N, C-alpha and C positions, 0 to 999 in steps of 0.2 A: 307026741312027735319025737322021732328018734334023733339021736345025736348026728347021725349021718345026714339026715335031711336038713337039719339046721346048718350043718357045715356047707352043704350044697347050696342052700339059699344065700348064705352069707358070701360064698365065693361068687355066685352069679351076680349079687348086688355090687360087689367090688368090681367085677368085670364091666358091668353096665356103667358104673360111674367113671371108670377108666376110659371106656369108649367115648362117653359124652365129653369128657375132658379133652381127649385127643381130637375130636371133631371141632370143639371150640378153639383149640390151639391152631388147627389147620385153617379155620375161617379167619382167625386173627392174623395168621401168617399171610393168607391171600390178600387180606385188606392192606396189610403193611406193604406187601410187594406191589400192589396196585398204586398205593400212594407214592412209593419210591419210584416207580416207572413214570408216573405223572410228573413228579418233581424233576426227574432226569430229562424228560421231553421238554419241559418248560425251560430248563437251563440250556438245552441244546438249541431250541428256537431263539432264545434270547441271545445266545452266543452267535448264531448265524445272522441275526438282525443287527447286532451291534459290534461284532468283531471287525478287525481291520482287514483290508485287502492284503494278500500275501506280497504283492509287488509294490505297494504304495506305503508311504509314511503317514501314520495316523496320529492325530492329536485332538484334544478337546478345543472347540472353538471358543474364542474370547469375545467379549462384548455382548451386544444385544442378540446376536444370532444364536449362540449356544450350540448344542449338538456337536458333531464331529467335523473336523477339517481333514480332507484327504488330499495329499500331495503326491500326484503321479507324474510329476514333471520329468522331462528328459530321460525317459525310459525306453525310447524307440518303439513305443506302442503303435500298432497298426489297427487296433480296435479297442473299444472301451472295455475295461475289466468288468467281469460279471459278478465279482464278489465285493462290490462296494456296499458298505453298511446302509441300511434304510434310513438311519437318522443322520445321514451326512448333510451338513448345511453349506459347507464350502468344498468345492471340488476343483482341483487344479490339474488340468491335462495338457498344459502348455509344453512347447518344445518336444513334440512327438512326431509321429509319421502318419497321423490320421488323414485319410483322403476323402472320406464321406461320413455322413451321419445317417444311419438307417432310421426308419420310423420306430417310435417308442424306445429311443435310445436311453432315455432317463425316466421312464414311467414308474420305475421302482423306487424313485427318490422323491417322495412327495414333499419333503421339507427343504429341498435344495434351494438356497437363496442366492448363491454366487457360483458362477460357472466360468472357468477360464479355459478357452480352447485356442488361445493365441499361438502363433508360431508353429502351425502344423502345415499340412498340405491340403487342407479342405477345399474341394472344388464343387461339392454337391451336398446340399441339405435336402434330404428327401421329405416329402409331405408327412407331417406328424413327427418330425425329428424331436421336437421339444414338447410333445404331447404330455400332459399331466403336470406341467410346470407353471401354468398360467397363474395359479393362486400363490405360488411361493417365490418364484424366481425374481430377484431384484436387480441383478447385474449379470450381463453376458458379454464376454470378450471374445470376438471373432477376428481380431486384428491379425495382420501379417499371415494371411492364408492365400489361397488361390481362387477365391470367390470372384466370379465375373457377374453373376446376377443372383437374384433372390426369388424364391417361391414363397408367397405369403402363406400358403398352406403348411409350410414347415413350422410356423410359429404358433398357429391356432390360438390366438388371443393373448400370447405372451407380450407383456408391455414392459419388460425389464429395460433398464438403461443399457444401451448396446454400444460397443466400440467396434466399428467396422473399418478402421483405417488400415492402410497397407495392403489392400487387395487390388488386383488388376481389373477394376470394374469396367464392364461394357455398358455404357449409359445408353439405354434405349427406353422405349415406352413402358416395357415391363418393369424395369428398375425404377423409373420415375413414378410408377403407380404404387410399387411395393414399399419404398423407403419411407414415405410419409406415415405409414402405419406403425412404424417403430419409434420408440423413445430413444433418440440418438444422444450419445454423450456429446458435450460441447466440442470436444476435440474432433469428433467425427464430422462435424459440420464443415470443417475446412480440410479434413484429412481424407475424405472420400474423393479421390481423384479419378476422373474418367480416362482410362488408358485407351479405350476405343469408344466409338459412338455410332449410333444409327438414327438418322442418316449421317453418313461420314462427313458431309459438308455442313453439319450443324454448328461447327465451331466449338464443340464440347470437349474435344480431346485435350488432355492436359489441364483441364479446368476443374476446380472443386465443384462437387455436386451442388453445393449451396448456391453457386451462380448459375448452374444449369437449370435451376427451377424456373428461371425466367424464359427458358426456351421450351417450345412445345415439341417434344420428341415423339409424340403420338401422331404428328401430322402425316407421316408416311403411312401409318396404319389406317388413318382416316381416309387418305386418298386411295389406298388399296381396297378398302371396304367400299368406297363409292364406285370404283371401277368394277368391282365384283358385282355390285348391285346393277350397274348398267349392263354388264354382259348378261346377267340373268334375265333382266327385263327384255333385252334384245332377243334372247333365245326364246322366251315365251311368245313375244310378238311374232317372230318368224314361224313358230309352230302354228299359231292361230291363222296367220295369212296362208300358210301352206294348206291347212285344213279347209279354209274357205275356197281356195282355188280348186282343190280336189273336189269339194262338194259341188261347185258350179259346173265343172267339167263333167262330173258324173251325171248331173241332171241334164246337161246338154246332150250327152250321149244317149240317155234314155229317151229324150224328146225326139232325137233324130231317128232312132230305131222305131219309135211309134209312128212317125210320119211315113217312113218307108213301108211299114206294115199296112197303113191305110192306103197307100198308093198301089200296093200289090193286090188289093181286093178286086174280084171280077167286076167288069163294067156293068154287067146285068144287075148285079146286086145294087150297084150305085143307081141305075135307072129306076128300079123298083122302089128304092128308098126315096128317089126324087118324086115319082108319081104319087106315092103315099103322102109325101109332104104337101104336094099341090092339092090333093083331095082334102086333106085336113084343113088347109087354108080356106078352100071354097066352102 
C-alpha cells in the first residue's frame, strides 16, 4: 500500500469522524432548543394563569382561602376584566359601573370563594351568570345595585351566603319563588325592602321581604291561570257545539234533498212498484 493511499484513508476517516461529531452536536442542540422552548412555554402559561390584572391591585389571600385577592374597586369598570388570574380566591368589583352580568362571566375562576359586586348599577343577571362557581363560591355581595327581580337560572346551584340589601325590589310571585333558593345573609332578611309589588294592593310596598313571606303574591298568577283555563275550555266547548250544529244541519239538508228526489219520481213508476208490492204480499 502506497503512502498516498494511506494518507487518503486517514483523511477520509478524520472527515467521517468529524461529520458524525457535527451531527451529534446538531442533535444535541435541537434537543436543548426543544427543552428551552418547552420551559419558556410553561413559564408563559404559568405567568398568564397567575399574573395580576393590569388594572387591578393583586395580593396573596390570607387565612383559609389562600390563592390571590384581586381588588378592582372604584375603577369605573363597565365590564368584568378578562385578565383576572385563574387562581383568584377573592374578587372585589365594588363601586364600579357594571349594569349587567353576562352568562359565564366567571367560568374561568374555578377557585373563586368570595365575590363582591356591591355598589354597581346591576339591573340584570343573565341565566348562567355564575356558572362554574357552585362548588367554590362561599360569599356573594350584590347589595346596593338596581336589581328588581331575580332569575334562578342565573345562579345554577350556587348556595353562597348572599347579601341583597339596598336594591329596589319588585316583590311579586317570581321573586317570592326565587329568594328561598338562596342562602341569605342575616342582614338581608330585614334589608330586602319591597319598593313595588304585584298585586299593588297586597300591602307589601315598603315592607321587608321577611314579612312578605306571609303573603301569597302568586294569587294573581293563579287567578290568571284559572281564567285562562276557563277561556280555553269555553273555546273548545264552542267549537264542539258548532261542529254538532253543522253536522245536524248538513244531515237535515241531505234528507230534504232525498225526499224531494223521491217526490219527483214518475207516478207510473210508483204504481208499478205498488202493484208489485201487492202481488208479493198475496
